[in-house]
N, C-alpha and C positions, 0 to 999 in steps of 0.2 A: 797547539792544544787549545781548544775553545775554553773561554772563560766561563766560570760557574758563578751564577748570581745567588748570593746568600741573603735572604730577606732578614731585615732587622726584626728583633723581637717586638711584638705589639706592646704599646704603652698600656700599663695597667691603670684603670681608673680608680679613684679613691671613693669609697662609700661615704666617708665623712670628710669632705674637702676642708682643707685648712688654707693657710696662706700660700698662694701660688698654685694650688691644685685645680683640676677641672671638676665641675659639678657633675653628678650622675645624670645620665640622660636615658630616655626610653629608646631602646634599640628597635628598629623596625625590620621586619624580614625583607631581605633583598633577593632578587632572582637573577642577578647577572645582567641587568639591562632591561628596563621596562619602558613604559611610554613617556617617562619623564615627569609625570604628574606626582604631586605630593601625596595623593590619596589612592594611588594605584594599588598599594599593598592592602587596602581595605576592600576595594571593589575591583578585582582583577578582571581584565578583558577576556572574554571567551573566544577561543579560536574558531575559525569557520569549520574545521573538522569536528570540533566538539558540538557545535550547533547542528551539524549534519547527523551525528550519531544520536543526539537527543531527539531529533525529529524522527529518525528511524525507529528508535525505541518506542516512541509514542505510537507511531503507525503500526508497529508489530504488536503492541499490546492491544490496540483496537481490533486488529485483524484476528488476534487470538480469540477475542470474545465472539467475533463473527463466526469463526470456524467451529467453536463450541456450539453455537446456535444451529449451524447446519448439521453437526453431528447429532444433536438432539432431534432434529427433524428427520434424519435418516433412521434413528432408533424408533421413532414413532411410526415411520413408514413400515418397518418390519414388524413392529408389535401389532399394528392394525391388521396385517395379513393373517394373523392367528385368531382374529375375532370370529365368533360364531353366533348363530341365533337358533332358537328352537323352532322346528317345523311343527305346526299344530297338528298336522295329519299323522305324522309318524312319531311325534314327541322325541325326535332326535336332534342333536346339535349338528348343524351343517354350516359350512363356511359360506361367507357372503362376499368373498374377494374374487373378483373376476378380472384377470389381467386385460389390459388394453393394448392395442397395437400402436406403437409410437409413430407419429407422422414422419415420413422419410426426410423432411426438410431439416429435422434436428441434426442429422449427420452433416449436412452442409453448414448449419449454424456452428457446430463444433469446430469444423475446419476453419471457418471465418474467425472464431475467437482465438484459436491457436495462432493463426497468422497475425492477428492484432497484438498478441503477446510478444511476437517476434519484432514487430515494428516499434512497439513502445520500449523494448529493450535496446533497440538500435538508437532510439532517441536518448535514452538514459546514458548510453555509452558515449554518444557524441557530445553531450553537455559536459562530460568529464574528460574528454580527449585532451591529453596533456599539451600537445603543440598548440591547439586552438585556444586553450585556456591561457597559455602563456602569452599568446598574441593579444588577447583581450586585456590581460593585466598590463601589458606594455602600451596599451592604447592604440593598437593597430587594427581596430575594427571589432566586429563581433562574429568571427567565423564559427564558433561553437553554436551560437544561437541560430545562425543561418542554416547550419546542417541539422539542427535538432527540430526546428519547426515543421519541415515537410514530413518527418516521421511521426510527429505528434498529430499532424493533420490526417495522415493515413490511418493512424490508430483510431481517431475520432470517427472517420468514415466507416471503418470496419465495425466499430462498436455500434453505430447506428444501424448498420446492415444486420448485425446480430439481433438487435432488438426488433427490427422489422421481421426477421425470420421467426422469432419467437411469437410475435403477433400472428403471423401466418399459420404457425403450427397450432395455435389455439383455435383459429378459425377452421382449420381442417378437422380438428378433433370435434368441434361443435357440429360440423357437417356430418360426422359419423354418428351423431346422436348422443355425444357425451358432453353436453353443455354444462357450464358451471352454475348450477342452481340447486334447489332443495332436493331434486331427484337425482343428483349426481351419484354415481357409484363410488365406492371408497377408492378404487384405483384411479379414476378420473379426477376425483377431488384432490388426492395427493399430487397428481400430476400438475394441476393448476397451482396448488400451493407452493410446491417446490420450484417450479419454473418461474412463477410470479415473484416470489421472494428473491430469487437470484437476479431476475431482471430488475427489480427495484434497487438492489445493490449496484448493479451495473450502471443504472441511471446516475447514481452518485459518482461513479468513475467517469462517465461521460461529462458530467458537470465539472469535474476536476480538470479534465482535458480542455474543456472550453475556457475555464479560468486561466489555465496555463497559456493557451494560445492568445488570449486577450491581454494578459498581464506581463508575460515574460519580457516583452520589449520595453515595458515601463519600469521594470525593476532596475535600479542603478547598480547594485552590487552583483558580482558574478556568483558569489556563494548563495545568494537568495534565489537566483534562477536554478542553480543546481539542486537546492533543497526542494524547490517546488516540483521539478521534473522527477526527482528521485522518489518523492512521496507518492506522486500519482502513478509512477511505474510500478512500485511495489504493491500498491492497492490493486492495480489492474492484473498483475501476475496472480495475486491471491484469488481474485474472482475467476480467473481462467482455471486455476487448479480446482477451485470449488465446483465449477461447472463440470469438469472432467469426472470428478467423483460422483456428482449428482446424476449425470447422464448415464454413467455405468450402473448406478443403482436402479434407475428407471428402466434401463435396457435389459439387465441381467438379474435384477433383484425381484422380479415378479414371478 
């Protein structure tokens, strides 16, 4: 029969110590094993998972503001279509919205951006791959980093290709007689504004990818590389989703 250990009752400290008693002490909260430092209870160390979640929360809050901005832009797009002006000859209100034919290269640009979203997701998954991460923690090289960098590079190339395609679409629209100037029609004006603002946001994503490619090898801690790739990937996914909605509005909303 196994023995049963019965703990001894804890010693009661005296509030008013007398002869032979222990003086009262300030008890500090314990967590079952910390870093061993005397001040750990005042400034607890944050875990890598908590740092990752905090960064994601910050990125998601920033992206929520961007999404609201694009929603407002779409609302203005539909509101402008209802605009009218008075015809001096007939004294009637007539609409001044004339739909434009979208350049065909926009369909190719959409496919390129969707493919880039796939490549950046593969990069994010590789940086969190459990076996590779364990090897890096054990000091057996950097397999996660080696598998992540090619996918980040592919995403960067596809992002630059998308921006080049957008520039080509603007040139094609200008060749059709819809240049971005003071004589622009309302439909062409909104086309340039919507695609231009999205392209500006995507430029930020490209810069984030460039920063990742340049700095990942210099970051000493594995969790820092994971946070950098994770933040860039979520931003890129959001820009891809925003473009799908904006392209659908431009294609079917006129």
